[in-house]
N, C-alpha and C positions, 0 to 999 in steps of 0.2 A: 882693601879689596881683596888682596890675595888671601889673607886669612880669614876674611868670612867665607870665601868660596871652598877653601880647603876645610874649615870646620863643616859648611855645609855638606860638602861631599865626603867628609868622612862620617858623619852621622847618616846618610843616606845608605852608606855601605854598612853600617849596623841596624840597619831596618829590618824587621821580623821577616823570616823565610816562610815560605807556604809552599805546600804541595801543588796548589793550583797556579803559582806562580813561579816563571824560572829564576833559577837561584842567581844568575849574573842580571837580574832587571835592577836591583838598587844600586850596584856599580856602575851598570850602563848610565843610569841617570844623574850618578854622580859626575861621570866622565862628560855627560851632554851639560849638566850646569857649570863646569868649568871652561867648557868650550864657548858657552853663549855669549858672552863678553868679547870673545874674540871674532865672532861673526858680525860685526859692525863694519860698515864701508871703509875701504882702504883710506880715502882722501879725508876723512873727518876724525875727530876726536870725540869722544862721548864720556858722560858722567858713569863710569862702569862701576862706581861702588852701588847704585841702584840696582842692578841685577843680583850683584854679589849679596846685598842685603835680604833681595827678597828669595834668594836660595837658602841663606841662613836661617830666615824665620821659618821658611816651609819646613826645613829640615828638623829645626825643635819642634815644629806642629806635629810633623810625623812620629816623632822621638815620644813626645807627649800623647798621642793619641795610642801609640803602640801600647803605652804603659796602661792605658785606660780602658782600651779594648781592642786586642791583637786582630779579631774579625774586622773590625773597621780599619784598621791600620792597612790591612790587606788592599781595600778598596781606595784608600787614601793614596796609597803608592803608585796605584794606576793613575788616579786623576792628576798626580803631581808630574807623571810621565807626561801624560797627555797636554798639559797646562806649558809644561816646559817646550815641548815640540810646536804646540800651537803658537805659542810667545815667538819662537824663533822663526817659524814659518812666517807669521804676520810682520816679519823685521822689513821686508822689502816694501811693502805697502804701507807701514807705517814711517818709513823712510819720507814718503812724499804725503805728510801727514796734512799739509795745506790744503790739499783738493778736497778733503773731507767737509771743508767750509761750505763748499757748494751744495751740500746737500742737507741743510738744515732743517729744511720741512721733511725730508723722509725721517730723519732721526726722532721727530716726534711724531709721526704717524706711526711709525713701528712702536714706540713707545705706547701708545693709546691700543694698538694692535695686540700688545702684549698683555695689556690691562684686561682687555676684552675676552681675550683667551684664556687668562686666570680667572675671571669671572664666568665663564661658562664650562670650563673643563677642569679648573683647579679644585683641590681637596684641603680640607681644614686639618692643620696640625695643632694642637693645644689651642684651639681656639681661632685662630686666623687663618685665613685661605692665602696659603704661600706657595703651593707647589702644583707643577703639573706633571704626570708621568705619561711617560712616551715608552712601552712596553715595559723592561724591568729597570729604565732610568727614570730617576725624579731629578726635575733640575727647579731652580727658584728664579722665574722671570725678573723679579725686582733685583737682581744683581746684576743683569744686564741693563734693566731699566735706568739705574744710576748712570751708567756711562751714557747712555743713549741722551740722557737729560744734559748731562755736562756738553757733549758732543752739539745738542741744540744750542743750548745757551751761549756757549763760545761763538757760535757761528752768528747767532742773531745780534749778540751784544757787539760783536767786530763791527758790524754793520751801522749800529743805531748808537752806540754808547755816546757819542760826541752830542746827536741832537737830545738824546734823553737826558743827559748832563746839564744842559743849557736850559729845558723846559723848567717853567715854573710851575711849582705844585697844585696852584689854582687854575692853571691852564686845563681844566678837564676836557677839552676836544684833543689837543696836542698828546696829553698822556696816553688818553684812550687811543689814538692812532698809533703811536710810537709802542707804547707797552701794552696794547692788547693782546697780540699773538703771543707774547712773553707769558704773560699773565693767564691766557688762556692755557698754554701748554703746562704751565706750572700748576695752575687751578683745576685743570682735570686730573691730573696725576695726584694733587692732595685730596680732591675728592674721592678718587676712588680707592686710594690707600686708606683713608680712614672709613670708608663703607668697607672696606676689607678687614679692617681690625688690625692693620700692620701700623701702629703709631710709630715704632721704633724707624721704619723705612721711611715715614713721611717726615719723621723728625730729621733724619738725615737729609733729604733732597732740601729741606727746608734751610737748613744750614749751610747746604750747598749754593743754593738758589742766592742766600742773602749774602755769602762771602762772593761770589761772583758778581752780583751785581753792584755791591760797595766797591770793588776794583775798576769795575766799568766805569761808574756814573758818581761815586761818591756822595748819592742823595743819601741821607738817613732819613727822609720822609718815608721814602720807597721801603726801606727796612722795616721801620716801624709799621707802616702798614700792613706789609705781608706777614710779619709777625703777629701781629694783631688777627687777621684773618684766620690765620693757622691756628691760634689759641684759641678762637671761638669755636673751629672746627673739631679741636682735640677735647674742648669741653664739652660738646655735644656729644660725641663719641665717648667720653669717659662717663656720661649721665645715661647713655642709653643701651651701652653693650656690656653686659656682665662679664666678658672676656677681659675687658679694658677696666672695668670698675674692680675685678678680684687682683690685677697687677698692683692698682694704686693702693688698695685696701693692704696687700700682702707689705708693700714698701711702707706703708705708715704703720703696722703692727703686725709683724711676722708671728709675733708670740699669739697672737689672737686664736690662730688655729696652727698649732706647731705640728701636728702629726697629718694635716691636710693641704690647705693651700699655702699655708707659710714653711713648709717643711724645706723644700728644695733652697727658699732664703736663708733659711736659719743653717742649715748643714753647710752652706757656701762661707758664711760667715764664721763657723765654729771651725771649718778647714784652715781659713786663713789665720785666725785666732790660734791654732794649732801650730802652723806653719812658723810663727813668731819671726824672728828677725834672720834667720840663718836657714829655716826651713827643716822638715822633718828627714829629708835625704828622699833621693830618688827611688821609687818604689816601695817607699816607707808611710805613704800617707794612706787615707781611707776615702779615695775619691768613688768607690761604691757606695757611699752613704749618698750621693748626690745623683738623682735619677738621669737629668739630662748634663751629664759631666762632661761629654765629649764635644756638646755645641756650646748652649748658653753658658755654662757655668766652667768652661775650660781654664779660664783664667783663675779660678779658686783653686782648682786641682793643682796647677802649677805654682801658685802661691803657697800651697800646704806644704810641698817638697821641695822648693827652693827658697823659701821664704821673701821677707820684704826686700831683701838686698835682690835677690835674683829676679822678682816680678819688677822692680825698678830698672834692672839691667834690660831687662826685656822691653820695657817701657822706652827705655833709652835708645834700644835700636830702632823701636818704631818714630821715635822723634828725629832719629837721623834721616829715616826715609822721607820723612814729611818735609822738614827743612830743607833737604836736598832738591827735593820737588817744588819748592817755591823759589829756592836758590836758581833753579833752572828758569822758572816763570821770571824771576826778576832780571833776567839776562836776555830775554827775547826782544828783537827788534820791533816785531810787529803786535798789535794787539790780540790778533786772534790765538796765535800762540801763547801769549802770556796769559790769556784767559783759559785757555784748555789746560794748561799746566797748572794754574791756580785751583781749577776746577777739580782735577785728579788729585791734587793734594788735598783738598778740603774734602772730598769723598772719603779718602783714606783716614786723615786724621779726626774727622768727626765720627766716622764709625768706629774708631778705637776709644775715643772718649765715651761713646754713647754706651757700649758694651760694657767698658772697664769700668765706668761709673755706675751702671746698673748693679755689676757683681758687688762692688764695693757699697752699695745700699746709699749712694748719694742721690739719687733719682730712681723711679721704677724701672724694673729691668723689662727688656724688650729681647725680641727673637734675632736679633741681629748677631752674626756671627763676627769672632775675632779674627781679623785679616790673617791669612797664612797659618793660622794656629789651630782654630777649630775644624772640626770635622766636617766636610761639605765639599763636592766636586763644583758644583756652580760657583763658590764663593772663590776657589781656589785658582778656576781658570779665569774668573773676571779679574782678580786681584793681579794676577801675571800680565793679563793683557792691558792692564793699567800701567803697571810697572814697564812694560817695554814701549808703550806708546809714550810716557814721560821719558824713557831712556833715548827715544828718536827724538824727542822735543830738543834734549839737549845737545844735539849735533852742532860742531862748530868747525870751520873749514881749517884744516891744519895750514900753518904757514909753510910756504914754499921754500925749499933749502937753500940757505944762505940768506935769507930775508933777515931784516933786523940788524 
């Protein structure tokens, strides 16, 4: 933990300077990052490795963004400062996280409200309606939505998991009674996401939904049913939306239009190939060949300069965060805390899988960001809050002096 925090703080200290930002800002952020784990309640112990790894990943991300686009790095460091401050400020509220279970229908209503706002006021980026602008600030509501869906599902399943687990698949009335609100909230989210052509986030929510539902009920028939419905919706979107069709066509054969639709995909593959095992070296790659390199393809830029070994090391850090979050879930005495930690771990893990798999050409690329690494304020804020919440869930009372 200490090593991760120290490396992260050191990297922040090397962040690019700008006349528009005070020179002391990177150093101040580094000191705040070092202090974050120390601000837990005095009577509990927590998994302090979680915030340390979040700081380490975001510091690496800032260094990569600075290499790709110094102007974006200036914005990213401001978002990083805001994310850290917000995560620390939310600490006292997250300490009482079980209170959140009482507001399960508030979370799903907020989710639907954000989708409606996105449909009415959002604007398209590369064919998908993802962003809402408020003055000079743009944000992605779907980043908040993924946390709201986890909060709703953890609350609802904690109350109904036993009944759902005992209900027979052929008992339609009982299934409709207890699964109705769950599938209504999930189905509305899926439908709107597909209609807004954001298949990547729809896939993320499906994977999270399936993981939490299985942990709560162990009912395989529900998993198969939910996946089938999503598959049909995704097929419909793939055959009716040019944006989705184009993504799939590029995945199947990027060489069909190497200077047009397939250009980015090919350049990312060339970058990874150029990196080889050990990488070209920091600052020695050619990320400028990839237009969306700071967002969708930042993993390709990292892989070119740090090689396959560096890329695997980065994935190892991600794996450590996800496994520690799952370990937190396994240690919880109540179902709500277990499901909440599981859902948050699933959101992070599946998001990494979807974007890295897309860059590696394992399946069609989606517009999901690489957590903590890609440029984007909405993603950075949301993921810091995610880690802060899992960190709070990991709390355990200290043994009294002389006990044992």
